[in-house]
N, CA, C and O atoms as a CHARMM CRD file, in Angstrom:
* protein
*
  312
    1    1 MET  N      0.71700  -5.52800 -65.62500 PROA 1      0.00000
    2    1 MET  CA     0.20300  -4.47100 -65.21500 PROA 1      0.00000
    3    1 MET  C     -0.28800  -3.54300 -66.22100 PROA 1      0.00000
    4    1 MET  O      0.30400  -3.34800 -67.28200 PROA 1      0.00000
    5    2 ASN  N     -1.48500  -2.91200 -65.85100 PROA 2      0.00000
    6    2 ASN  CA    -2.08100  -1.86200 -66.43200 PROA 2      0.00000
    7    2 ASN  C     -1.85100  -0.60200 -65.84300 PROA 2      0.00000
    8    2 ASN  O     -2.26800  -0.45700 -64.69400 PROA 2      0.00000
    9    3 PRO  N     -1.29600   0.30300 -66.36900 PROA 3      0.00000
   10    3 PRO  CA    -1.03900   1.50300 -65.74500 PROA 3      0.00000
   11    3 PRO  C     -2.32000   2.25400 -65.50200 PROA 3      0.00000
   12    3 PRO  O     -2.57400   2.92600 -64.50200 PROA 3      0.00000
   13    4 ASN  N     -3.29600   2.00000 -66.82200 PROA 4      0.00000
   14    4 ASN  CA    -4.68900   2.71600 -67.14300 PROA 4      0.00000
   15    4 ASN  C     -5.59200   2.44900 -65.60500 PROA 4      0.00000
   16    4 ASN  O     -6.43000   3.26800 -65.22900 PROA 4      0.00000
   17    5 GLU  N     -5.33300   1.43900 -64.97400 PROA 5      0.00000
   18    5 GLU  CA    -6.11100   1.28800 -63.67100 PROA 5      0.00000
   19    5 GLU  C     -5.76800   2.03900 -62.78300 PROA 5      0.00000
   20    5 GLU  O     -6.56200   2.09400 -61.84400 PROA 5      0.00000
   21    6 LEU  N     -4.61800   2.83300 -62.68800 PROA 6      0.00000
   22    6 LEU  CA    -3.86500   3.21100 -61.42500 PROA 6      0.00000
   23    6 LEU  C     -3.58800   4.91600 -61.90300 PROA 6      0.00000
   24    6 LEU  O     -3.31900   5.82400 -61.11700 PROA 6      0.00000
   25    7 ILE  N     -3.70900   5.01700 -63.10600 PROA 7      0.00000
   26    7 ILE  CA    -3.16100   6.36000 -63.63600 PROA 7      0.00000
   27    7 ILE  C     -4.48900   6.88300 -64.45100 PROA 7      0.00000
   28    7 ILE  O     -5.33700   6.16500 -64.98000 PROA 7      0.00000
   29    8 GLU  N     -4.45800   8.11400 -64.42200 PROA 8      0.00000
   30    8 GLU  CA    -5.66000   8.92100 -64.98700 PROA 8      0.00000
   31    8 GLU  C     -5.10800  10.19800 -65.82200 PROA 8      0.00000
   32    8 GLU  O     -4.00600  10.70500 -65.60800 PROA 8      0.00000
   33    9 ILE  N     -5.87200  10.57100 -66.63700 PROA 9      0.00000
   34    9 ILE  CA    -5.58400  11.77700 -67.62400 PROA 9      0.00000
   35    9 ILE  C     -6.79900  12.45200 -67.75400 PROA 9      0.00000
   36    9 ILE  O     -7.77700  11.95700 -68.31400 PROA 9      0.00000
   37   10 ASN  N     -6.76600  13.78000 -67.15900 PROA 10     0.00000
   38   10 ASN  CA    -8.35000  14.48200 -66.91700 PROA 10     0.00000
   39   10 ASN  C     -7.68800  15.96700 -67.20000 PROA 10     0.00000
   40   10 ASN  O     -6.71700  16.35100 -66.54800 PROA 10     0.00000
   41   11 PRO  N     -8.23200  16.67300 -68.11400 PROA 11     0.00000
   42   11 PRO  CA    -7.87800  18.00600 -68.28700 PROA 11     0.00000
   43   11 PRO  C     -8.19900  18.94400 -67.02900 PROA 11     0.00000
   44   11 PRO  O     -7.66400  20.03800 -66.85000 PROA 11     0.00000
   45   12 LYS  N     -9.00800  18.44600 -66.30900 PROA 12     0.00000
   46   12 LYS  CA    -9.39300  19.31500 -65.23900 PROA 12     0.00000
   47   12 LYS  C     -8.54800  19.06400 -64.03400 PROA 12     0.00000
   48   12 LYS  O     -8.75600  19.75300 -63.03500 PROA 12     0.00000
   49   13 VAL  N     -7.64600  18.18000 -64.02100 PROA 13     0.00000
   50   13 VAL  CA    -6.86900  17.66200 -63.04500 PROA 13     0.00000
   51   13 VAL  C     -5.27000  18.03500 -63.19500 PROA 13     0.00000
   52   13 VAL  O     -4.76800  17.30600 -64.05100 PROA 13     0.00000
   53   14 MET  N     -4.48900  18.78900 -62.72000 PROA 14     0.00000
   54   14 MET  CA    -3.25600  19.33800 -62.95000 PROA 14     0.00000
   55   14 MET  C     -2.93900  19.36600 -64.29300 PROA 14     0.00000
   56   14 MET  O     -1.94200  18.82600 -64.77100 PROA 14     0.00000
   57   15 MET  N     -3.92300  20.10100 -65.02400 PROA 15     0.00000
   58   15 MET  CA    -3.50800  20.57400 -66.36100 PROA 15     0.00000
   59   15 MET  C     -3.83000  19.28100 -67.37900 PROA 15     0.00000
   60   15 MET  O     -3.91100  19.42300 -68.59900 PROA 15     0.00000
   61   16 GLY  N     -3.94300  18.43800 -66.92700 PROA 16     0.00000
   62   16 GLY  CA    -4.32400  17.19300 -67.86500 PROA 16     0.00000
   63   16 GLY  C     -3.07200  16.16400 -67.89500 PROA 16     0.00000
   64   16 GLY  O     -3.05100  15.22700 -68.69200 PROA 16     0.00000
   65   17 LYS  N     -1.99700  16.41700 -66.93700 PROA 17     0.00000
   66   17 LYS  CA    -0.99600  15.53600 -66.67600 PROA 17     0.00000
   67   17 LYS  C     -1.36400  14.14900 -65.92900 PROA 17     0.00000
   68   17 LYS  O     -2.27700  13.97100 -65.12200 PROA 17     0.00000
   69   18 PRO  N     -0.52400  13.31700 -66.35400 PROA 18     0.00000
   70   18 PRO  CA    -0.95100  11.77400 -65.91000 PROA 18     0.00000
   71   18 PRO  C     -0.70400  11.93900 -64.40800 PROA 18     0.00000
   72   18 PRO  O      0.41900  12.20500 -63.97900 PROA 18     0.00000
   73   19 VAL  N     -1.79200  11.77300 -63.59900 PROA 19     0.00000
   74   19 VAL  CA    -1.90200  11.46500 -62.36100 PROA 19     0.00000
   75   19 VAL  C     -2.17800  10.09400 -61.63700 PROA 19     0.00000
   76   19 VAL  O     -2.76600   9.19000 -62.23000 PROA 19     0.00000
   77   20 ILE  N     -1.87300  10.00300 -60.73600 PROA 20     0.00000
   78   20 ILE  CA    -2.54700   8.49800 -59.66700 PROA 20     0.00000
   79   20 ILE  C     -3.77400   8.89200 -59.59600 PROA 20     0.00000
   80   20 ILE  O     -4.07200  10.00500 -59.16300 PROA 20     0.00000
   81   21 LYS  N     -4.84200   7.81700 -60.11400 PROA 21     0.00000
   82   21 LYS  CA    -5.98800   8.01400 -59.83400 PROA 21     0.00000
   83   21 LYS  C     -6.67800   8.33800 -58.44900 PROA 21     0.00000
   84   21 LYS  O     -6.55000   7.49300 -57.56400 PROA 21     0.00000
   85   22 GLY  N     -7.42200   9.52500 -58.17400 PROA 22     0.00000
   86   22 GLY  CA    -8.05100   9.91600 -57.01000 PROA 22     0.00000
   87   22 GLY  C     -7.01800  10.89300 -56.24800 PROA 22     0.00000
   88   22 GLY  O     -7.24200  11.23400 -55.08700 PROA 22     0.00000
   89   23 THR  N     -6.05100  11.26100 -56.84400 PROA 23     0.00000
   90   23 THR  CA    -4.87100  12.23800 -56.31300 PROA 23     0.00000
   91   23 THR  C     -4.43100  13.38900 -57.33000 PROA 23     0.00000
   92   23 THR  O     -4.84300  13.39800 -58.49000 PROA 23     0.00000
   93   24 ARG  N     -3.79500  14.10400 -56.95300 PROA 24     0.00000
   94   24 ARG  CA    -3.25900  15.06200 -57.49100 PROA 24     0.00000
   95   24 ARG  C     -1.53200  14.80200 -57.52700 PROA 24     0.00000
   96   24 ARG  O     -0.67100  15.68200 -57.54000 PROA 24     0.00000
   97   25 ILE  N     -1.37800  13.68400 -57.53600 PROA 25     0.00000
   98   25 ILE  CA     0.30500  13.23000 -57.51600 PROA 25     0.00000
   99   25 ILE  C      0.30400  12.91800 -58.94900 PROA 25     0.00000
  100   25 ILE  O     -0.45800  12.11800 -59.49200 PROA 25     0.00000
  101   26 THR  N      1.32000  13.69100 -59.58100 PROA 26     0.00000
  102   26 THR  CA     1.55700  13.28600 -60.89300 PROA 26     0.00000
  103   26 THR  C      2.72900  12.21700 -61.10500 PROA 26     0.00000
  104   26 THR  O      3.61700  12.06500 -60.26600 PROA 26     0.00000
  105   27 VAL  N      2.66100  11.53800 -62.21900 PROA 27     0.00000
  106   27 VAL  CA     3.72200  10.59500 -62.59400 PROA 27     0.00000
  107   27 VAL  C      4.75500  11.29200 -62.67600 PROA 27     0.00000
  108   27 VAL  O      5.77100  10.71900 -62.28300 PROA 27     0.00000
  109   28 GLU  N      4.91100  12.60300 -63.14200 PROA 28     0.00000
  110   28 GLU  CA     6.19700  13.24200 -63.31000 PROA 28     0.00000
  111   28 GLU  C      6.75600  13.53100 -62.03100 PROA 28     0.00000
  112   28 GLU  O      7.98600  13.48500 -62.04500 PROA 28     0.00000
  113   29 LEU  N      6.15300  13.86500 -60.73000 PROA 29     0.00000
  114   29 LEU  CA     6.48700  14.21900 -59.68700 PROA 29     0.00000
  115   29 LEU  C      7.30900  12.87800 -58.85000 PROA 29     0.00000
  116   29 LEU  O      8.29700  12.93000 -58.11800 PROA 29     0.00000
  117   30 ILE  N      6.54900  11.79100 -59.24100 PROA 30     0.00000
  118   30 ILE  CA     7.22900  10.47300 -58.73600 PROA 30     0.00000
  119   30 ILE  C      8.28200  10.15300 -59.30200 PROA 30     0.00000
  120   30 ILE  O      9.19400   9.69500 -58.61400 PROA 30     0.00000
  121   31 LEU  N      8.43000  10.30000 -60.62500 PROA 31     0.00000
  122   31 LEU  CA     9.84100  10.05900 -61.74300 PROA 31     0.00000
  123   31 LEU  C     11.00700  11.06300 -61.25600 PROA 31     0.00000
  124   31 LEU  O     12.20800  10.79500 -61.30300 PROA 31     0.00000
  125   32 GLU  N     10.48100  12.18900 -60.81100 PROA 32     0.00000
  126   32 GLU  CA    11.48100  13.24800 -60.27800 PROA 32     0.00000
  127   32 GLU  C     12.08700  12.87000 -58.93700 PROA 32     0.00000
  128   32 GLU  O     13.29500  12.85600 -58.70200 PROA 32     0.00000
  129   33 LYS  N     11.14900  12.57400 -58.11200 PROA 33     0.00000
  130   33 LYS  CA    11.61400  11.84200 -56.79200 PROA 33     0.00000
  131   33 LYS  C     12.64800  10.90400 -56.94200 PROA 33     0.00000
  132   33 LYS  O     13.69300  11.11400 -56.32600 PROA 33     0.00000
  133   34 LEU  N     12.54000   9.84900 -57.68900 PROA 34     0.00000
  134   34 LEU  CA    12.97500   8.64000 -58.07100 PROA 34     0.00000
  135   34 LEU  C     14.53900   9.13200 -58.71600 PROA 34     0.00000
  136   34 LEU  O     15.60800   8.64300 -58.35200 PROA 34     0.00000
  137   35 ALA  N     14.38600  10.15300 -59.69700 PROA 35     0.00000
  138   35 ALA  CA    15.68100  10.25300 -60.40600 PROA 35     0.00000
  139   35 ALA  C     16.71000  11.28800 -59.28500 PROA 35     0.00000
  140   35 ALA  O     17.91800  11.49900 -59.39700 PROA 35     0.00000
  141   36 ASN  N     15.83800  11.77200 -58.30000 PROA 36     0.00000
  142   36 ASN  CA    16.79900  12.47900 -57.31200 PROA 36     0.00000
  143   36 ASN  C     17.17700  11.38800 -56.04600 PROA 36     0.00000
  144   36 ASN  O     17.58200  11.78000 -54.95100 PROA 36     0.00000
  145   37 ASN  N     17.02900  10.35200 -56.29900 PROA 37     0.00000
  146   37 ASN  CA    17.49400   9.29700 -55.33700 PROA 37     0.00000
  147   37 ASN  C     16.60900   9.23100 -54.00500 PROA 37     0.00000
  148   37 ASN  O     17.03100   8.82000 -52.92300 PROA 37     0.00000
  149   38 GLU  N     15.29100   9.71000 -54.25900 PROA 38     0.00000
  150   38 GLU  CA    14.39300   9.29300 -53.17800 PROA 38     0.00000
  151   38 GLU  C     14.09600   7.94500 -53.10200 PROA 38     0.00000
  152   38 GLU  O     13.75400   7.41500 -54.15900 PROA 38     0.00000
  153   39 THR  N     14.15100   7.16400 -51.95800 PROA 39     0.00000
  154   39 THR  CA    13.64600   5.70900 -51.83300 PROA 39     0.00000
  155   39 THR  C     12.19900   5.69900 -52.09500 PROA 39     0.00000
  156   39 THR  O     11.50100   6.70800 -51.99500 PROA 39     0.00000
  157   40 TYR  N     11.72900   4.44300 -52.46000 PROA 40     0.00000
  158   40 TYR  CA    10.16900   4.23200 -52.32300 PROA 40     0.00000
  159   40 TYR  C      9.71400   4.67600 -50.89200 PROA 40     0.00000
  160   40 TYR  O      8.84900   5.53000 -50.70100 PROA 40     0.00000
  161   41 GLU  N     10.27700   4.11800 -50.07100 PROA 41     0.00000
  162   41 GLU  CA     9.93400   4.28300 -48.54700 PROA 41     0.00000
  163   41 GLU  C      9.64500   5.83400 -48.23000 PROA 41     0.00000
  164   41 GLU  O      8.65300   6.26800 -47.64500 PROA 41     0.00000
  165   42 ALA  N     10.68100   6.54500 -48.72100 PROA 42     0.00000
  166   42 ALA  CA    10.71500   8.23500 -48.52100 PROA 42     0.00000
  167   42 ALA  C      9.65200   8.73400 -49.19900 PROA 42     0.00000
  168   42 ALA  O      9.08000   9.68900 -48.67400 PROA 42     0.00000
  169   43 ILE  N      9.12400   8.20600 -50.54200 PROA 43     0.00000
  170   43 ILE  CA     8.13600   8.88500 -51.36100 PROA 43     0.00000
  171   43 ILE  C      6.82800   8.42600 -50.62100 PROA 43     0.00000
  172   43 ILE  O      5.90900   9.24500 -50.58700 PROA 43     0.00000
  173   44 LEU  N      6.65500   7.25300 -50.05000 PROA 44     0.00000
  174   44 LEU  CA     5.35000   6.63900 -49.51100 PROA 44     0.00000
  175   44 LEU  C      4.95600   7.34100 -48.16400 PROA 44     0.00000
  176   44 LEU  O      3.80400   7.45400 -47.74500 PROA 44     0.00000
  177   45 SER  N      6.12000   7.80300 -47.54100 PROA 45     0.00000
  178   45 SER  CA     6.07100   8.42400 -46.41000 PROA 45     0.00000
  179   45 SER  C      5.67100   9.81800 -46.54200 PROA 45     0.00000
  180   45 SER  O      4.87700  10.29200 -45.72900 PROA 45     0.00000
  181   46 GLU  N      6.11300  10.46500 -47.42100 PROA 46     0.00000
  182   46 GLU  CA     5.54700  11.98400 -47.85000 PROA 46     0.00000
  183   46 GLU  C      4.32800  11.77500 -48.48700 PROA 46     0.00000
  184   46 GLU  O      3.67900  12.82100 -48.46000 PROA 46     0.00000
  185   47 HSD  N      3.75800  10.90100 -49.03100 PROA 47     0.00000
  186   47 HSD  CA     2.45500  10.81500 -49.69400 PROA 47     0.00000
  187   47 HSD  C      1.97800   9.72600 -49.45400 PROA 47     0.00000
  188   47 HSD  O      2.18900   8.71000 -50.11500 PROA 47     0.00000
  189   48 PRO  N      0.91600   9.86100 -47.97300 PROA 48     0.00000
  190   48 PRO  CA     0.28700   8.83400 -47.41400 PROA 48     0.00000
  191   48 PRO  C     -0.45400   7.95500 -48.43700 PROA 48     0.00000
  192   48 PRO  O     -0.49700   6.72500 -48.45700 PROA 48     0.00000
  193   49 ARG  N     -0.99700   8.78300 -49.23700 PROA 49     0.00000
  194   49 ARG  CA    -2.25500   8.03200 -50.04300 PROA 49     0.00000
  195   49 ARG  C     -1.75400   7.03100 -51.43000 PROA 49     0.00000
  196   49 ARG  O     -2.44300   6.34700 -52.18700 PROA 49     0.00000
  197   50 LEU  N     -0.34000   7.26200 -51.39300 PROA 50     0.00000
  198   50 LEU  CA     0.47100   6.58400 -52.08900 PROA 50     0.00000
  199   50 LEU  C      0.73500   4.97300 -52.00500 PROA 50     0.00000
  200   50 LEU  O      1.09900   4.64700 -50.87600 PROA 50     0.00000
  201   51 LYS  N      0.65500   4.05800 -52.78500 PROA 51     0.00000
  202   51 LYS  CA     1.10500   2.77900 -52.32200 PROA 51     0.00000
  203   51 LYS  C      2.17300   2.51800 -53.34000 PROA 51     0.00000
  204   51 LYS  O      2.40200   3.25500 -54.30000 PROA 51     0.00000
  205   52 HSD  N      2.92500   1.20400 -53.00000 PROA 52     0.00000
  206   52 HSD  CA     4.00000   0.88200 -53.79700 PROA 52     0.00000
  207   52 HSD  C      3.65500   0.35000 -55.14700 PROA 52     0.00000
  208   52 HSD  O      4.49800   0.31100 -56.04300 PROA 52     0.00000
  209   53 GLU  N      2.36600  -0.08200 -55.31400 PROA 53     0.00000
  210   53 GLU  CA     1.87500  -0.37500 -56.62900 PROA 53     0.00000
  211   53 GLU  C      1.79500   1.10900 -57.58600 PROA 53     0.00000
  212   53 GLU  O      1.97000   1.12000 -58.80400 PROA 53     0.00000
  213   54 HSD  N      1.51700   2.23100 -56.81900 PROA 54     0.00000
  214   54 HSD  CA     1.39600   3.23900 -57.76100 PROA 54     0.00000
  215   54 HSD  C      2.72800   3.92500 -58.21700 PROA 54     0.00000
  216   54 HSD  O      2.74900   4.73200 -59.14700 PROA 54     0.00000
  217   55 ILE  N      3.75300   3.58400 -57.56000 PROA 55     0.00000
  218   55 ILE  CA     5.22400   4.05500 -57.91000 PROA 55     0.00000
  219   55 ILE  C      5.39300   3.29300 -59.15500 PROA 55     0.00000
  220   55 ILE  O      5.67100   3.88500 -60.19800 PROA 55     0.00000
  221   56 LEU  N      5.21400   1.77400 -59.10400 PROA 56     0.00000
  222   56 LEU  CA     5.44600   1.08100 -60.24900 PROA 56     0.00000
  223   56 LEU  C      4.70700   1.51000 -61.36500 PROA 56     0.00000
  224   56 LEU  O      5.35300   1.66900 -62.40100 PROA 56     0.00000
  225   57 ALA  N      3.31700   1.76700 -61.39300 PROA 57     0.00000
  226   57 ALA  CA     2.80000   2.19100 -62.24600 PROA 57     0.00000
  227   57 ALA  C      3.16700   3.09100 -62.91100 PROA 57     0.00000
  228   57 ALA  O      3.13200   3.10700 -64.14100 PROA 57     0.00000
  229   58 ALA  N      3.63500   4.10300 -62.08800 PROA 58     0.00000
  230   58 ALA  CA     4.34500   5.36000 -62.77000 PROA 58     0.00000
  231   58 ALA  C      5.62100   5.11200 -63.68800 PROA 58     0.00000
  232   58 ALA  O      5.85200   5.66100 -64.76600 PROA 58     0.00000
  233   59 LEU  N      6.40600   4.15700 -63.02400 PROA 59     0.00000
  234   59 LEU  CA     7.49000   3.71900 -63.93800 PROA 59     0.00000
  235   59 LEU  C      6.89600   2.99500 -65.32400 PROA 59     0.00000
  236   59 LEU  O      7.24600   3.34100 -66.45200 PROA 59     0.00000
  237   60 PHE  N      5.96300   1.96000 -65.05200 PROA 60     0.00000
  238   60 PHE  CA     5.31800   1.44100 -66.23400 PROA 60     0.00000
  239   60 PHE  C      4.88700   2.38100 -67.02000 PROA 60     0.00000
  240   60 PHE  O      5.21200   2.37100 -68.20700 PROA 60     0.00000
  241   61 PHE  N      4.21500   3.19600 -66.58900 PROA 61     0.00000
  242   61 PHE  CA     3.19600   4.05400 -67.66000 PROA 61     0.00000
  243   61 PHE  C      4.41100   5.16800 -68.17700 PROA 61     0.00000
  244   61 PHE  O      3.95000   5.77900 -69.14200 PROA 61     0.00000
  245   62 ALA  N      5.52200   5.53900 -67.92300 PROA 62     0.00000
  246   62 ALA  CA     6.48000   6.13500 -68.47200 PROA 62     0.00000
  247   62 ALA  C      7.33000   5.19200 -69.37700 PROA 62     0.00000
  248   62 ALA  O      7.72200   5.71400 -70.42000 PROA 62     0.00000
  249   63 ALA  N      7.61600   4.14000 -69.20000 PROA 63     0.00000
  250   63 ALA  CA     8.22500   3.15400 -69.79700 PROA 63     0.00000
  251   63 ALA  C      7.55100   2.91500 -71.32200 PROA 63     0.00000
  252   63 ALA  O      8.16600   2.89600 -72.38800 PROA 63     0.00000
  253   64 GLN  N      6.22500   2.75400 -71.12800 PROA 64     0.00000
  254   64 GLN  CA     5.26000   2.65100 -72.23200 PROA 64     0.00000
  255   64 GLN  C      5.20700   3.77000 -72.92000 PROA 64     0.00000
  256   64 GLN  O      5.32700   3.62800 -74.13700 PROA 64     0.00000
  257   65 ALA  N      5.02400   5.16400 -72.40000 PROA 65     0.00000
  258   65 ALA  CA     4.93100   6.37700 -73.18300 PROA 65     0.00000
  259   65 ALA  C      6.15900   6.47600 -73.79800 PROA 65     0.00000
  260   65 ALA  O      6.03700   6.96200 -74.92200 PROA 65     0.00000
  261   66 LEU  N      7.19800   6.22900 -73.52900 PROA 66     0.00000
  262   66 LEU  CA     8.45200   6.55400 -74.25900 PROA 66     0.00000
  263   66 LEU  C      8.64800   5.52700 -75.33600 PROA 66     0.00000
  264   66 LEU  O      9.26700   5.77500 -76.37100 PROA 66     0.00000
  265   67 LYS  N      8.06200   4.28200 -75.04000 PROA 67     0.00000
  266   67 LYS  CA     8.12000   3.30100 -76.32300 PROA 67     0.00000
  267   67 LYS  C      7.06900   3.50000 -77.24600 PROA 67     0.00000
  268   67 LYS  O      7.05300   2.80000 -78.25800 PROA 67     0.00000
  269   68 GLY  N      6.10700   4.42400 -77.03800 PROA 68     0.00000
  270   68 GLY  CA     4.98800   4.96300 -77.77600 PROA 68     0.00000
  271   68 GLY  C      3.98100   3.97900 -77.97800 PROA 68     0.00000
  272   68 GLY  O      3.32100   3.85300 -79.01000 PROA 68     0.00000
  273   69 GLU  N      3.87700   3.19100 -76.80300 PROA 69     0.00000
  274   69 GLU  CA     2.70000   2.10100 -76.86900 PROA 69     0.00000
  275   69 GLU  C      1.45800   2.37100 -75.94300 PROA 69     0.00000
  276   69 GLU  O      0.61100   1.51300 -75.69600 PROA 69     0.00000
  277   70 ILE  N      1.43900   3.73900 -75.42500 PROA 70     0.00000
  278   70 ILE  CA     0.30500   4.16200 -74.65500 PROA 70     0.00000
  279   70 ILE  C     -0.42500   5.48700 -75.41500 PROA 70     0.00000
  280   70 ILE  O      0.01800   6.62400 -75.57700 PROA 70     0.00000
  281   71 ILE  N     -1.73100   4.88600 -75.82000 PROA 71     0.00000
  282   71 ILE  CA    -2.58700   5.91200 -76.55300 PROA 71     0.00000
  283   71 ILE  C     -3.33800   6.96100 -75.45400 PROA 71     0.00000
  284   71 ILE  O     -4.16700   6.51200 -74.66200 PROA 71     0.00000
  285   72 ILE  N     -3.06800   8.03700 -75.46700 PROA 72     0.00000
  286   72 ILE  CA    -3.45800   8.98800 -74.41300 PROA 72     0.00000
  287   72 ILE  C     -4.98900   9.60500 -74.85700 PROA 72     0.00000
  288   72 ILE  O     -5.11300  10.48200 -75.71300 PROA 72     0.00000
  289   73 SER  N     -5.94300   9.08900 -74.24100 PROA 73     0.00000
  290   73 SER  CA    -7.18800   9.83400 -74.82900 PROA 73     0.00000
  291   73 SER  C     -7.87600  10.60600 -73.68300 PROA 73     0.00000
  292   73 SER  O     -8.10200  10.00900 -72.63000 PROA 73     0.00000
  293   74 THR  N     -8.20900  11.86100 -73.82700 PROA 74     0.00000
  294   74 THR  CA    -8.77500  12.46200 -72.80400 PROA 74     0.00000
  295   74 THR  C    -10.27700  12.74100 -73.18200 PROA 74     0.00000
  296   74 THR  O    -10.71100  12.67700 -74.33300 PROA 74     0.00000
  297   75 PRO  N    -11.05400  13.07700 -72.00700 PROA 75     0.00000
  298   75 PRO  CA   -12.52400  13.45500 -72.37100 PROA 75     0.00000
  299   75 PRO  C    -12.84100  14.69000 -73.14200 PROA 75     0.00000
  300   75 PRO  O    -12.09800  15.63100 -72.86200 PROA 75     0.00000
  301   76 ALA  N    -13.52500  14.87000 -73.81800 PROA 76     0.00000
  302   76 ALA  CA   -13.97000  16.12200 -74.42400 PROA 76     0.00000
  303   76 ALA  C    -14.31800  17.36600 -73.53600 PROA 76     0.00000
  304   76 ALA  O    -15.17800  17.26900 -72.66100 PROA 76     0.00000
  305   77 ALA  N    -13.79500  18.26800 -73.71600 PROA 77     0.00000
  306   77 ALA  CA   -13.95700  19.42700 -72.78100 PROA 77     0.00000
  307   77 ALA  C    -15.34900  19.92000 -72.86600 PROA 77     0.00000
  308   77 ALA  O    -15.97700  20.05700 -73.91600 PROA 77     0.00000
  309   78 ALA  N    -15.80200  20.18900 -71.60600 PROA 78     0.00000
  310   78 ALA  CA   -17.58100  20.68900 -71.69600 PROA 78     0.00000
  311   78 ALA  C    -17.46400  21.81700 -71.89400 PROA 78     0.00000
  312   78 ALA  O    -18.46100  22.52800 -72.02000 PROA 78     0.00000
């Protein structure tokens, strides 16, 4: 799985936090919900634009970031 296909970092969206592409739903929010014992189903119900693969991408992104295996590049500010 390549989280870069589903996750973007744009300084103009949510202050540059990693988000699910095309949304303002942050990886951080998804991780917090999972840490608070929310089920995938509850998260998907609360955020209809999300898909199961988005939650998995958020988890994968976080794991890769902690390993130091993700290089985050952002576009230059205009």
